[in-house]
Every structure is written in structure tokens, then in C-alpha cells.
Phi, psi and omega in degrees: 000135181272138178301120183291349176294337178300332181293340181283348185280322182080188181289145179293140185301328179291331174291323177291321178297316180301319178297325180288326184273343185298333183278356181249144178254133178292156176299133183290341182265006179226141177287127182288151174258121181289129174254017188301309185230007179068033182282154179304143180257005181244159175293137178294154180300142180302333181302324180296317180296318179297321181293317178297315180298321183290341182244020183299334181289350180263359185295339181275006182242145173287135177287147178292141182303321182278357186075181180270154178304322180296319181291317179300319178293325179297318180294315180297318179296318179299312182298321178297317178290314187297321183250012179049052183273158177300143178301134176087355180297322177259112179269114184297337179275344183238337191242008182228135175215134178281150175226167181289338180182164181294333178302315181300314181296316180297327178284310188294330184295331181291332185294314181279342186257349178260116183275177179295324180205158175235114185052043176078008184238161177298129179294154176246147172236121180276142177206151178286162171219124007294160189212167173280129190305331184296333178300313181294318178299318181294317180298315184296315182289335177279354178085014182265164173269121175286131179244116187270127178253117183303135174233072186243186180305319182296334180254012182076020179065021174229147180289148181248098181293331180287354176268355179284136183296152177299328179296318180287317179302328182295338180240016180274134180256325188213150178222128175269134178224123184246120176208128354303141189290145175242118014258003191288329182086001180292141180252126177285144176282167178298321179299323178293320178294320176299319181295323178296313181297317181296314179299316179299315179298318183297332184248008179069030180260139172276123180260127178246128182256112174276108183240046183301331186247027186294338184257017173252105183205167182250280188282320183210146179294142177290149176294163181234166181303324182294340176277352186278007178295139178299147181302141179089357181230054184291346181267004183229070175269028195298327183276359183251088173279156183221136172231122184222136174281136183294314185219144178295323179265062184298138182293145178267132176231173182297333182271357180121195183286140174275119180229169171231157175220144172235142178260160171292216177288129178299330177299342178305314184295317181293316179294321181296322179298316178297317179295317180298320178296318179296319178292322180297327183269346185281147177289150181288000000 
């Protein structure tokens, strides 16, 4: 029997896009650019090929789920430098885990942080619209109601969490926030990220920051969710999870794109579970 929650996801956006494009014919004098699955259009960096070749003898072994200690430390060190975080804030042994791609991380995080109910009601998951399809899939498979926050010209192309009603916030378990935004490209300011974290903490919501495009920038790198901790609380970035793609031109391998993901404090999930349970049992 198929899980009926799958029906809530609807058609995949690339299938809908393909239907829109099928009625158009490309110019015969120009090579078309495929928009089928959004794959990179540039050659991967030579470093990736050299690294794959140098480790070819390891292809017959399953990689450890937690990754290697060296990799986890490299990720923690990079995040600390990139976001000017306090030394030791990211523990490579507790706060970093590799994933096959950011899509996997963005989907999987919803499963442990979304409970069956919040105060006896169906949980809600906030997400911007337009949005990356995996947000909707994660919410649907977790049994939550997706709540769409407009990210249009009227809102500065970013979702406004403070515009969500108190009634919805009272049953919200998780919120997706994407900066730089996909597909708009808008970058949230540090003040906006701090506001997201503060609102999430005030309502017991886990905030997840999708930062897949954080390393594509011109004059200055965009701020990140890990920087959004309120002043005076450097030891508590717990509500700010982060998933980031390492490079826009991610190398192609037989298993797919090589990506990296870093999580906020791993204790976030454990604390969130306790908070969700307390809220589920509390009277409205």
C-alpha cells in the first residue's frame, strides 16, 4: 500500500516546467540549455577529478555515515572562519554530518523535529513560496501542514515570519528559510536572520536555514543562519540549523553531485523533541 501522504506533494516542478516548455521550439541557430533537472552547466573543478582518482582504491568500501574525523573537523573549521563564530561553537564530533546532497539534509531534518501533533493539533511547517520542492515533500511525509509564506516583490523577495498568525505559530514545528533565496537570489541581512532566530525561539520553532548558494557572491559573502544567534547568547545557536552546498559547480560522480552539509547545534534536535513533546501535551 502506498503512503497516502505522497498525494499531497503533487507533480514535481520540473515536470510542470517541461510541460510549459514543450509547446516552444528552441532557436535553430543556438544550442539549447537544458532546464530539465537544473544540473551544472560548467565543467567541474579539476581538483575534484584529481581527488577522485587519488582515492579510487576506496571505491569498494562503504563510507562511514558520520564521515571521517578529518572531514568533520574541516567543515567545522570552515564554518567557524566563514561566519566568524566563537571558537568551539561548532563541535565536529557532535554538530557535523555529511550528506549525499543538501536535498537529503533538508528532507531528513523534518522527520525528527516534526511531531505527530502540537497541542493536540496538526503540526505546521513554514516555507517560502516560490520554494524548493523538497520543503513540501518533507512537510507532507512528516504529516505536517505546509504553510506558504509569500516571498514576492511586496515582501522584498523574502518570507516574513512575523506576518504569520499567532494561531499558526502556536502549532508550527519547523520553518524553512532560504538565503540567498532560490530562485530570487535575494540575500537576507544579518538583522533579518537574527529576527528569524528570535521569533523561532519565542514560539518553540526549529528554524532551518537552506544556504545552498551561500558561496556565490560578488562584493561580500552573505551572512548565515549560524550568525543569527542573539547577542549575548553565543553558546545557543540551537534553533539555527544550516545546510549548505560547498560549491556551485559541484563535481559530478557516479553517485551524483558531491555536496556538503553542516548542521547547527546537534543538541537542537534533542531539545526540539523535548519541546515538541511538552507543547503537544500542554493545553491550548
